Every structure is written in structure tokens, then in C-alpha cells.
SETIMAR-522429 format. One record per residue (C-alpha): residue number from 0; residue in one letter; chain; x, y, z. Coordinates in steps of 0.5 Angstrom, whole numbers, plus 2048, in hexadecimal, padded with zeros to 3 digits. Example, Ala and Ser with C-alpha at 12.3 -4.5 7.8 and 13.67 -1.06 7.14 Angstrom:
2
(rec 0; A; A; (819; 7F7; 810)) (rec 1; S; A; (81B; 7FE; 80E)) 
% end
This chain:
40
(rec 0; M; A; (942; 6E7; 771)) (rec 1; M; A; (93E; 6E8; 76B)) (rec 2; L; A; (938; 6E4; 76D)) (rec 3; S; A; (938; 6E8; 774)) (rec 4; L; A; (939; 6EF; 770)) (rec 5; Y; A; (933; 6ED; 76C)) (rec 6; I; A; (92F; 6EB; 772)) (rec 7; L; A; (930; 6F2; 775)) (rec 8; I; A; (92F; 6F6; 76E)) (rec 9; W; A; (928; 6F3; 76B)) (rec 10; P; A; (924; 6F6; 770)) (rec 11; V; A; (926; 6FD; 76E)) (rec 12; I; A; (925; 6FB; 767)) (rec 13; S; A; (91E; 6F9; 769)) (rec 14; A; A; (91D; 6FF; 76D)) (rec 15; A; A; (91F; 703; 767)) (rec 16; V; A; (91B; 700; 762)) (rec 17; L; A; (915; 700; 767)) (rec 18; F; A; (916; 707; 768)) (rec 19; V; A; (916; 709; 760)) (rec 20; I; A; (910; 705; 75F)) (rec 21; V; A; (90C; 708; 765)) (rec 22; R; A; (90E; 70F; 763)) (rec 23; A; A; (90C; 70E; 75C)) (rec 24; F; A; (905; 70C; 75F)) (rec 25; V; A; (904; 712; 763)) (rec 26; K; A; (906; 716; 75D)) (rec 27; D; A; (901; 713; 759)) (rec 28; L; A; (8FB; 713; 75F)) (rec 29; A; A; (8FC; 71A; 760)) (rec 30; E; A; (8FC; 71C; 758)) (rec 31; A; A; (8F5; 718; 758)) (rec 32; K; A; (8F2; 71B; 75E)) (rec 33; R; A; (8F4; 722; 75B)) (rec 34; E; A; (8F1; 720; 754)) (rec 35; D; A; (8EB; 71D; 758)) (rec 36; R; A; (8EB; 716; 755)) (rec 37; D; A; (8ED; 70F; 757)) (rec 38; I; A; (8F4; 70C; 758)) (rec 39; V; A; (8F2; 706; 754)) 
% end
């Protein structure tokens, strides 16, 4: 039971982490464009 629950839940956790990373990157990218500088 716990293994099947884990298999069902981990994609949701992974998607949430990816969403947070992408959102932060997009925010940084927008800020860099506004200040006319490179992201790196």
C-alpha cells in the first residue's frame, strides 16, 4: 500500500519542485530584462 502511494505521489512532488524552480527563474529573467543585464 505505501509503495503504491509513493509511486502515485512522487510525480506531484517533482512537478511542484520544478514549478517553484521555473517560477523563480522566470522572475529573475524578467528582473534582468528590466535592468538590461545578463541573467548569468
